[in-house]
C-alpha positions in Angstrom: 72.8 122.6 -85.5 70.8 119.3 -85.9 70.2 119.1 -89.4 69.6 115.5 -89.9 67.3 115.2 -87.1 65.6 118.4 -88.2 65.2 116.9 -92.2 63.6 113.5 -90.3 66.9 111.6 -91.8 69.7 109.5 -89.8 73.1 108.3 -91.5 75.5 105.7 -90.8 78.9 107.6 -92.0 81.7 104.8 -92.7 85.1 106.4 -93.2 88.4 104.3 -94.6 91.7 104.4 -94.6 93.6 107.4 -93.2 93.0 107.2 -88.6 92.4 111.1 -88.2 89.1 110.4 -90.8 87.1 108.8 -88.1 88.0 111.8 -85.7 86.2 114.6 -88.2 84.0 112.6 -88.8 82.5 112.0 -85.6 83.0 115.6 -85.4 81.1 116.6 -88.2 77.9 113.6 -87.0 78.3 115.3 -83.2 76.8 118.3 -84.8 74.7 117.0 -87.4 72.7 114.9 -84.9 71.0 111.7 -86.1 73.9 109.5 -86.6 73.7 106.4 -85.7 77.2 104.7 -86.0 80.4 106.0 -87.5 82.1 103.1 -88.9 85.9 103.4 -89.2 89.0 102.2 -88.3 90.1 104.5 -85.3 93.9 103.8 -85.7 96.9 106.2 -85.1 99.2 108.3 -86.4 102.9 109.1 -85.2 102.8 113.1 -84.6 99.1 113.3 -83.7 97.4 113.7 -80.3 94.0 111.4 -80.1 93.5 111.9 -76.3 90.6 114.5 -77.2 88.7 111.5 -78.6 88.7 108.6 -76.1 86.7 105.2 -76.6 83.9 105.4 -74.0 82.0 101.4 -73.6 82.4 101.3 -77.7 81.6 104.9 -78.6 84.4 108.0 -79.2 83.5 110.6 -77.5 84.6 113.8 -79.4 86.1 117.3 -77.3 84.3 119.6 -76.4 87.0 122.1 -76.3 87.4 124.5 -79.1 88.7 123.7 -82.4 89.1 120.5 -83.9 90.8 118.8 -81.0 94.1 116.9 -82.5 97.2 118.8 -81.6 100.3 118.4 -83.9 103.3 117.2 -82.4 105.3 119.7 -84.6 109.1 118.2 -84.5 107.5 115.0 -85.6 106.3 116.9 -88.7 108.8 119.0 -89.2 111.1 116.1 -89.5 109.1 114.9 -92.8 
């Protein structure tokens, strides 16, 4: 539900540090609506599959599949 749009509010969340953050903020923003931009650093962490969040023409796309869309490689995290 586009909560921000209904409230007449626009947002531009800033997210730094961990490379997963821009993805989950993008996911949240897609649900809230009326988000102008998500500012962050789209890096990657070993063992996390980011392919569900491609950058297309400078925009991050969010997955349309159920769930969060960041599959984990259990072998990578088993060694941690």
